[in-house]
PLY file of the C-alpha trace (Angstrom):
ply
format ascii 1.0
element vertex 338
property float x
property float y
property float z
element edge 337
property int vertex1
property int vertex2
end_header
-16.44 28.88 8.11
-15.62 28.21 11.72
-12.85 29.80 13.73
-11.01 27.82 16.39
-8.00 28.94 18.42
-6.36 31.58 16.27
-2.71 31.86 15.36
-0.99 34.54 13.35
1.90 32.67 11.76
2.47 31.38 8.26
-0.72 29.99 6.68
-0.71 26.31 5.70
-3.59 24.76 3.77
-4.50 21.37 5.25
-7.05 19.36 3.28
-8.87 16.78 5.36
-7.57 18.46 8.49
-10.68 17.62 10.52
-9.99 13.90 10.15
-8.02 11.53 12.33
-4.43 12.09 11.24
-5.00 15.56 9.79
-6.38 16.93 13.06
-3.26 15.82 14.93
-1.11 17.62 12.37
-3.29 20.75 12.65
-2.79 20.63 16.43
0.99 20.49 15.92
0.95 23.30 13.37
-0.96 25.54 15.76
1.32 24.71 18.66
4.33 25.58 16.49
2.87 28.99 15.60
1.63 28.23 12.08
-1.86 29.25 10.97
-3.72 26.19 9.62
-6.40 26.78 7.01
-8.37 23.53 7.13
-10.44 22.50 4.12
-12.70 19.55 4.92
-16.08 18.39 3.63
-16.72 16.73 7.02
-17.73 13.44 5.41
-15.71 11.73 8.15
-13.96 14.62 9.92
-15.30 16.44 12.98
-15.34 20.24 13.41
-14.44 19.91 17.09
-11.24 18.07 16.15
-9.80 21.23 14.60
-8.02 22.81 17.56
-6.29 25.68 15.73
-6.78 27.94 12.76
-9.75 28.26 10.45
-12.07 25.50 9.29
-13.58 25.90 5.84
-16.27 23.39 4.95
-15.75 22.46 1.33
-14.39 19.88 -1.06
-11.01 19.54 -2.72
-12.87 18.93 -6.00
-14.13 22.54 -5.87
-11.16 24.04 -7.70
-12.62 27.54 -7.63
-12.85 27.46 -3.83
-9.38 25.95 -3.51
-7.86 28.60 -5.78
-9.63 31.34 -3.84
-8.26 30.02 -0.53
-4.74 29.79 -1.90
-4.83 33.36 -3.22
-6.63 34.95 -0.29
-4.20 33.56 2.27
-1.11 33.71 0.02
-0.47 30.05 0.79
2.86 28.56 -0.23
2.63 25.19 1.54
-0.13 22.58 1.30
-0.63 19.34 3.24
-3.06 16.94 1.59
-4.86 14.41 3.81
-8.31 14.27 2.20
-8.85 10.71 0.93
-10.83 7.52 1.32
-8.82 4.89 3.21
-10.71 1.60 3.51
-8.99 -1.21 1.62
-12.02 -3.49 1.48
-14.29 -0.73 0.22
-11.74 0.16 -2.44
-11.90 -3.40 -3.79
-15.69 -3.19 -4.03
-15.82 0.43 -5.27
-12.56 1.11 -7.13
-13.80 4.05 -9.19
-14.90 5.85 -6.02
-11.30 5.65 -4.80
-9.66 6.74 -8.03
-12.10 9.63 -8.36
-11.51 10.96 -4.85
-7.94 9.95 -4.12
-6.33 10.37 -7.55
-8.42 12.75 -9.64
-9.07 15.14 -6.76
-5.36 15.15 -5.98
-4.73 16.10 -9.60
-7.23 18.95 -9.31
-5.58 20.15 -6.12
-2.06 20.00 -7.57
-3.21 21.91 -10.64
-4.67 24.64 -8.43
-1.43 24.72 -6.45
0.66 25.17 -9.60
-1.63 27.94 -10.81
-1.40 29.83 -7.51
2.26 29.76 -6.54
2.34 26.90 -4.04
5.93 25.79 -3.50
5.72 22.92 -0.98
3.31 19.99 -1.07
3.17 17.22 1.55
1.13 14.21 0.55
-0.39 11.54 2.78
0.49 8.34 0.98
0.47 4.77 2.20
2.53 1.60 2.53
-0.19 -0.01 0.40
1.73 1.26 -2.65
4.17 -1.62 -2.04
1.49 -4.30 -2.32
2.94 -7.61 -1.15
6.67 -6.84 -0.88
9.15 -9.61 -1.48
11.22 -8.51 1.50
10.21 -7.15 4.90
11.07 -4.61 6.26
10.37 -2.76 3.03
12.40 0.30 2.01
11.56 3.17 -0.32
13.34 1.55 -3.27
11.09 -1.52 -3.24
8.87 -2.08 -6.31
5.57 -0.21 -6.19
3.03 -2.93 -6.96
-0.22 -2.21 -5.09
-2.68 -5.08 -4.80
-5.82 -3.05 -4.07
-7.39 0.10 -5.54
-6.67 2.09 -2.38
-2.94 1.56 -2.85
-3.32 2.05 -6.59
-5.11 5.37 -6.15
-2.33 6.65 -3.88
0.36 5.49 -6.30
-1.31 7.41 -9.13
-1.15 10.52 -6.95
2.54 9.95 -6.21
3.21 9.62 -9.94
1.41 12.82 -10.85
3.27 14.66 -8.07
6.59 13.31 -9.37
5.85 14.46 -12.90
4.42 17.82 -11.82
7.54 18.56 -9.77
9.82 17.55 -12.65
8.05 19.94 -14.99
7.80 22.82 -12.47
11.10 23.58 -10.70
9.43 25.89 -8.16
7.17 23.10 -6.90
8.46 20.29 -4.67
6.77 17.59 -2.67
7.25 14.93 -0.02
5.09 11.81 -0.08
4.83 10.21 3.35
4.04 6.52 3.08
2.10 5.75 6.24
2.20 2.33 7.73
-0.55 1.74 10.36
-1.50 4.89 12.24
-2.84 4.16 15.73
-3.38 5.78 19.11
-4.68 9.22 19.99
-3.55 12.59 21.31
-1.91 11.83 24.63
-4.06 14.44 26.37
-7.16 12.74 24.90
-8.24 15.94 23.15
-8.63 14.30 19.73
-8.53 10.81 18.29
-10.15 8.45 15.83
-13.90 9.05 15.65
-15.50 7.33 12.66
-19.10 6.21 12.46
-18.06 2.79 11.18
-14.46 2.23 12.29
-12.45 -0.47 10.51
-9.15 -0.02 12.34
-8.23 -3.14 14.32
-7.24 -1.34 17.52
-10.28 0.94 17.51
-12.63 -2.00 17.06
-10.84 -3.97 19.76
-11.24 -1.15 22.28
-14.87 -0.55 21.35
-15.45 -4.27 21.86
-13.85 -3.97 25.29
-16.32 -1.17 26.05
-19.24 -3.37 24.93
-20.03 -1.28 21.85
-19.43 -4.31 19.62
-20.41 -7.83 20.68
-17.15 -9.36 19.42
-13.96 -8.57 17.55
-13.43 -10.28 14.21
-9.90 -11.32 13.25
-9.72 -11.49 9.48
-7.41 -14.32 8.47
-5.52 -16.71 10.73
-3.78 -18.66 7.96
-1.22 -16.12 6.77
2.41 -17.26 6.38
3.38 -15.50 9.63
4.46 -16.91 13.02
0.95 -16.87 14.52
-1.04 -16.96 11.26
-2.34 -13.38 11.48
-1.30 -10.36 9.44
1.66 -8.30 10.66
1.69 -4.51 10.55
3.92 -1.66 11.68
1.79 0.41 14.09
2.92 4.03 14.44
1.48 6.40 17.03
-0.46 9.21 15.38
1.59 11.82 17.29
4.81 10.43 15.84
3.20 10.33 12.43
2.05 13.95 12.70
5.57 15.02 13.60
6.90 13.69 10.29
4.86 16.31 8.43
6.48 19.24 10.22
9.90 17.74 9.55
8.98 17.26 5.89
7.92 20.90 5.68
11.24 22.02 7.16
13.04 19.69 4.73
11.37 21.25 1.70
11.83 24.81 2.95
15.53 24.18 3.41
15.89 23.06 -0.20
15.28 19.32 0.09
14.50 17.48 -3.12
11.13 15.87 -3.85
10.94 12.30 -2.57
8.97 9.70 -0.64
9.61 8.56 2.93
8.33 5.57 4.86
6.60 6.42 8.13
6.84 3.49 10.52
8.90 2.22 13.42
10.33 -0.83 11.70
8.62 -3.04 14.29
5.98 -5.56 13.24
3.07 -6.63 15.42
0.57 -9.32 14.47
-3.18 -8.99 14.86
-3.00 -11.32 17.85
-0.26 -9.10 19.36
-2.58 -6.10 19.13
-5.51 -8.05 20.60
-3.33 -9.19 23.51
-2.14 -5.62 24.11
-5.72 -4.32 24.08
-6.76 -6.94 26.65
-3.68 -6.21 28.75
-4.19 -2.42 28.80
-7.96 -2.49 29.34
-8.00 -5.45 31.70
-11.02 -6.79 29.79
-11.10 -10.22 28.16
-13.45 -9.34 25.30
-14.68 -11.97 22.82
-12.68 -12.61 19.63
-13.79 -14.67 16.64
-11.91 -15.77 13.55
-13.09 -14.82 10.05
-11.89 -15.19 6.49
-9.17 -12.97 5.07
-10.23 -9.67 3.58
-9.43 -9.13 -0.11
-6.35 -7.03 -0.76
-4.64 -7.53 2.61
-0.93 -8.48 2.39
0.50 -10.86 5.03
3.09 -8.41 6.36
3.97 -4.72 5.99
6.79 -3.35 8.12
8.79 -0.21 7.37
12.47 0.20 6.85
12.54 3.68 8.38
16.23 4.54 8.16
15.78 7.17 5.46
13.32 9.35 7.37
15.48 9.13 10.49
18.63 10.12 8.59
17.23 12.70 6.17
14.61 14.37 8.37
16.09 13.69 11.79
12.91 11.93 12.89
13.07 10.45 16.39
9.80 8.77 17.42
8.58 9.25 20.97
5.91 6.55 21.40
7.22 3.30 19.84
5.84 0.90 22.47
2.64 -0.92 21.51
1.15 -0.71 25.02
1.66 3.08 25.07
-0.12 3.37 21.72
-2.99 1.26 23.01
-3.19 3.21 26.28
-3.57 6.55 24.48
-6.33 5.14 22.28
-8.04 3.60 25.34
-8.10 6.95 27.16
-9.69 8.52 24.08
-12.29 5.75 23.63
-13.32 6.00 27.29
-13.70 9.76 26.93
-15.87 9.33 23.83
-18.01 6.71 25.54
-18.53 8.90 28.61
-19.50 11.89 26.49
-22.11 9.85 24.62
-23.82 8.28 27.57
-27.54 9.12 27.61
0 1
1 2
2 3
3 4
4 5
5 6
6 7
7 8
8 9
9 10
10 11
11 12
12 13
13 14
14 15
15 16
16 17
17 18
18 19
19 20
20 21
21 22
22 23
23 24
24 25
25 26
26 27
27 28
28 29
29 30
30 31
31 32
32 33
33 34
34 35
35 36
36 37
37 38
38 39
39 40
40 41
41 42
42 43
43 44
44 45
45 46
46 47
47 48
48 49
49 50
50 51
51 52
52 53
53 54
54 55
55 56
56 57
57 58
58 59
59 60
60 61
61 62
62 63
63 64
64 65
65 66
66 67
67 68
68 69
69 70
70 71
71 72
72 73
73 74
74 75
75 76
76 77
77 78
78 79
79 80
80 81
81 82
82 83
83 84
84 85
85 86
86 87
87 88
88 89
89 90
90 91
91 92
92 93
93 94
94 95
95 96
96 97
97 98
98 99
99 100
100 101
101 102
102 103
103 104
104 105
105 106
106 107
107 108
108 109
109 110
110 111
111 112
112 113
113 114
114 115
115 116
116 117
117 118
118 119
119 120
120 121
121 122
122 123
123 124
124 125
125 126
126 127
127 128
128 129
129 130
130 131
131 132
132 133
133 134
134 135
135 136
136 137
137 138
138 139
139 140
140 141
141 142
142 143
143 144
144 145
145 146
146 147
147 148
148 149
149 150
150 151
151 152
152 153
153 154
154 155
155 156
156 157
157 158
158 159
159 160
160 161
161 162
162 163
163 164
164 165
165 166
166 167
167 168
168 169
169 170
170 171
171 172
172 173
173 174
174 175
175 176
176 177
177 178
178 179
179 180
180 181
181 182
182 183
183 184
184 185
185 186
186 187
187 188
188 189
189 190
190 191
191 192
192 193
193 194
194 195
195 196
196 197
197 198
198 199
199 200
200 201
201 202
202 203
203 204
204 205
205 206
206 207
207 208
208 209
209 210
210 211
211 212
212 213
213 214
214 215
215 216
216 217
217 218
218 219
219 220
220 221
221 222
222 223
223 224
224 225
225 226
226 227
227 228
228 229
229 230
230 231
231 232
232 233
233 234
234 235
235 236
236 237
237 238
238 239
239 240
240 241
241 242
242 243
243 244
244 245
245 246
246 247
247 248
248 249
249 250
250 251
251 252
252 253
253 254
254 255
255 256
256 257
257 258
258 259
259 260
260 261
261 262
262 263
263 264
264 265
265 266
266 267
267 268
268 269
269 270
270 271
271 272
272 273
273 274
274 275
275 276
276 277
277 278
278 279
279 280
280 281
281 282
282 283
283 284
284 285
285 286
286 287
287 288
288 289
289 290
290 291
291 292
292 293
293 294
294 295
295 296
296 297
297 298
298 299
299 300
300 301
301 302
302 303
303 304
304 305
305 306
306 307
307 308
308 309
309 310
310 311
311 312
312 313
313 314
314 315
315 316
316 317
317 318
318 319
319 320
320 321
321 322
322 323
323 324
324 325
325 326
326 327
327 328
328 329
329 330
330 331
331 332
332 333
333 334
334 335
335 336
336 337
C-alpha cells in the first residue's frame, strides 16, 4: 500500500485508478473531498499518477482482496476503469480481453453485490456500437461491436444490466467513451504507456523525435479525406462525467448508459495537422494499411448526458486538447533526459 495526499471524505473504490483516465478521476475525487481507494495492479498504471487517497497494489480478479477492501472501508460506490484497451491486440488475443474485461468485471460486480455496494460506474466504450449506420450515434443505436475489445465491454454492460434488474439496491451508469485525449492542464498527470497506441500521443512523441515517423493507418475510408474520423474528448471533461454520474445515482437516477463525447468529429489528418500546428514541428508521416476492427467514423450524439447529468464540457477545441498533451509530453521527455 502507498499513501498519497490524504482526504477524509466518503471512500470510493477506483479500480485501475493509476492509469490514464482513472488517475484524472482520482484527482477530481480528491479535489472534491472524496477519499479514493485505488486498486491497480500497475500493469500500465503509475503509482505517481495517484494524487489522492490510498493506492493498493492488487488485481480485480482477487475477489478476496476486493471483498476485504469493500468491507474495511464500508464502500458504497465503485468506479471500474481496470481493462485492456487496444483494439488491434484484442483482435489478435480475444480471450485475453474477455478474461480481463468481461470475466473480471463479473467477479467485481459479484463482490460488490455481496458487500453492499449501491452505485457502480463503468468505463465502457463507443466500440460497443461497431460500425453505426448513422453518425453521430446515440445511445439507442444497435450494439454491434466489430472487435473483441468492444465485445468484451458489451458483455460487461449486459451483466451490469441484468445484475441491477435482479438487485434493486444496486444501480449503475455505463459511460461509453469516445476518444479520450489530452492531459491534466497543470501537466501533473497524463498518458504514460510504454508502448502508446493513441494517435495524438504517437504524433507528439514523433514531434519530440522519440519515434522516427508517424504511421497513419488507412487513407481509403469513406470519409472526406480518406482517414478515420473520431470524437476526441479531453480527459478532464471525461473525468468530470464520472462525478456527475455518481451524483446522478445518489439522487435516485436509474441505471443507464451515456455517451461521452463532444459530438464533433476530427479525422486522423485533422489531428496530425493540429499536432504540427501546436508543436511547430513538421514531423514525418507515412501511410499504412487499415488496422483490423477500426470503423470509418465514430462521433457521439451527446445530448442525453448534457440533459440528464448537466454535463458542460470545458475543453472542446482540438488545439486546446493537443496543447495540454504537448505540455505533458515535454515534461515527460525532460524528466527522462539522461
